[in-house]
C-alpha positions as a printed Julia matrix, in Angstrom:
116×3 Matrix{Float64}:
 -17.42   -4.88  28.03
 -18.62   -2.24  30.46
 -22.23   -1.24  30.76
 -22.86    2.14  29.18
 -25.82    4.37  28.63
 -26.98    3.33  25.17
 -27.9     5.94  22.63
 -29.28    5.36  19.17
 -27.54    7.06  16.26
 -28.54    7.26  12.62
 -25.74    5.65  10.58
 -25.36    5.64   6.76
 -25.53    2.07   5.41
 -22.44    2.76   3.29
 -20.41    3.11   6.5
 -21.3    -0.38   7.81
 -19.27   -3.54   7.1
 -20.26   -7.13   7.82
 -17.97   -8.99  10.25
 -15.55  -11.46   8.7
 -17.23  -14.39  10.48
 -20.84  -13.52  11.33
 -22.73  -15.84  13.68
 -25.67  -15.9   11.27
 -26.17  -15.01   7.63
 -29.66  -13.76   6.79
 -31.66  -15.91   4.4
 -33.54  -14.34   1.51
 -36.85  -15.56   2.93
 -36.17  -14.1    6.38
 -35.05  -10.78   4.91
 -38.12  -10.6    2.67
 -40.46  -11.24   5.64
 -38.65   -8.73   7.81
 -38.64   -6.1    5.04
 -42.43   -6.47   4.77
 -42.76   -6.06   8.53
 -40.48   -3.02   8.62
 -42.36   -1.45   5.7
 -45.61   -1.88   7.64
 -44.49   -1.12  11.2
 -41.11    0.58  10.95
 -37.86   -0.63  12.46
 -38.64   -1.55  16.06
 -35.12   -2.42  17.23
 -31.85   -0.73  16.23
 -28.87   -2.74  15.02
 -25.62   -2.97  17.0
 -22.3    -1.71  15.64
 -18.75   -1.08  16.75
 -16.39    1.57  15.42
 -13.49    0.24  13.34
 -10.53    1.59  11.4
 -10.56    1.22   7.64
 -12.53    2.16   4.56
 -15.81    2.01   6.51
 -16.42    3.41   9.98
 -18.45    0.6   11.59
 -18.71   -3.18  11.79
 -21.99   -4.98  12.39
 -22.25   -6.76  15.74
 -25.92   -7.79  15.63
 -28.97   -7.09  13.49
 -27.86   -8.6   10.19
 -31.4    -9.36   9.06
 -32.48   -5.83   9.95
 -29.53   -4.4    8.03
 -30.27   -6.57   4.99
 -33.97   -5.66   5.13
 -33.12   -1.94   5.3
 -30.93   -2.35   2.2
 -33.74   -4.23   0.44
 -36.12   -1.36   1.24
 -33.68    1.12  -0.28
 -32.81    2.89   2.95
 -29.65    4.99   3.0
 -29.28    4.98   6.79
 -30.4     2.98   9.81
 -30.8     3.49  13.57
 -27.95    1.82  15.46
 -26.42    1.51  18.89
 -22.64    1.97  18.64
 -20.91   -0.09  21.31
 -17.39    0.54  22.58
 -16.25   -3.01  21.86
 -13.11   -4.75  20.7
 -13.39   -7.81  18.43
 -13.7   -10.21  21.38
 -16.41   -8.14  23.09
 -18.25   -7.76  19.77
 -18.26  -11.54  19.25
 -19.61  -12.06  22.78
 -22.34   -9.45  22.23
 -23.3   -11.01  18.88
 -23.55  -14.43  20.48
 -25.63  -13.11  23.38
 -27.99  -11.23  21.04
 -28.51  -14.26  18.82
 -28.96  -16.73  21.7
 -32.0   -14.9   23.04
 -33.68  -14.84  19.63
 -35.99  -17.79  19.46
 -38.29  -18.53  16.56
 -41.89  -18.01  17.61
 -44.27  -20.72  16.49
 -47.19  -19.57  14.29
 -49.85  -20.37  16.92
 -48.12  -18.25  19.61
 -47.51  -15.44  17.12
 -51.18  -15.41  16.1
 -52.28  -15.36  19.74
 -50.06  -12.35  20.43
 -51.48  -10.47  17.46
 -55.07  -11.11  18.6
 -54.23  -10.08  22.18
 -52.34   -6.94  21.16
């Protein structure tokens, strides 16, 4: 996948499909926590999509918990980066995005909040 200038677009949730084999499936607990955070702070990071052919226009590459939280909050659209990616590139991007996500332990998270 080539490097491109990334732009954020506002995409209707109804136009987004989940991939057939997502790397992760959001848990209810994680979505609930993230929905609370988004309600308080807003969405801080857009989701990643790729354009597809079919009844919907886009397929999710990364940001499944963010997408599920937006749905839980009743949003009709979400900020997204649309990547020019085939299925193989999308899978690689999803894996890369999820590899860098590491659960923060509660002590480190609390320290960051106090420092911020």
